[in-house]
N, C-alpha and C positions, 0 to 999 in steps of 0.2 A: 342229596340236595333235592328238595321238593320243588314243586311247581311254584308255590308261593314264594319260597326263598329266591328262586331264579327270577321271578317277576320283580321282587323287591330289589335285587341286585341290578337288574336292567333299568329299573326306575332310577336308582341312584346314579348309575352311569349316564343315563340320559340327562339327569339334572346337572351333573358335573359338566357334561359337554355343552349344554345350553348356557350355563353360567360362564364357562370359558369363552364361548362365542360372543356373549354379551360384553364381557370384559375386553376381548380383543377389538371389537367394534368401537367401544368407547376409547380405548387406547389409540386406535388409528385416527379417530376424529381429533383427539387431543393433540396428537403429534402433528397432524396436518395443520392445525391452527397455530401451534408453536413454531412450526417451520415457516409459515407465512409471516408470523411476527418477527422471527429472526431475520428473514430476508428483507422485510420492510425496514427494520432497525439498521441493518447494514447499509441499505440504500440511503436512508436519512443521514447516517453518520458520514458516508462518503460525500454527500451533497454539502453537509455542514463543513467538513474539512476543506473541500474545494472552495467554498465561499470564504472561509477564513484565509486561505492562501491567496485568493484573489484580492481580498481586502488588504492584506499586508503588502502585496505588490503595488496596489493602488496608493497606499499611504507612502510607501517608499518613493514612488514616482512623483507624488505630489510634493514631498519634502525636497526632492531634487529640483523640481521646477520652481519652488518658492524660495530656495536658498539664494542668497545674493551672488552676483557674478564674482568670479575669482578676482583678486586684486591685480593680477597680471594683465588684465584686459584693459590696457590704456591705449589711447590713440597714438599712432606714430607721430613723431615730431613734425614731419613734412605736412601731414594732414592738418595738424594744429596751426601751422604757419599759414597754409592756404585758407583756412577758416577765419583766421584773425586779420588777414590783409584787407579785406573789404571794410573792416571796422575803422581803419585809420584813414 
């Protein structure tokens, strides 16, 4: 193997290493960006789910407050008599 062939082989090896390093750097940047997006998406989904849950709870409570009083809530007879006595 001559000096020229050795130099050519070293040049190819150097080129391969350089390209691989460039590819790895690009892949790391891309993965960092994707990781950030995944974390942000997870945070937004959790906030949205919590807001939906709070909204359901609020609607349920509002329906309970707006519902008419149960029919069993009548005044006792003694109280009705005392209220009606001054009318006569």
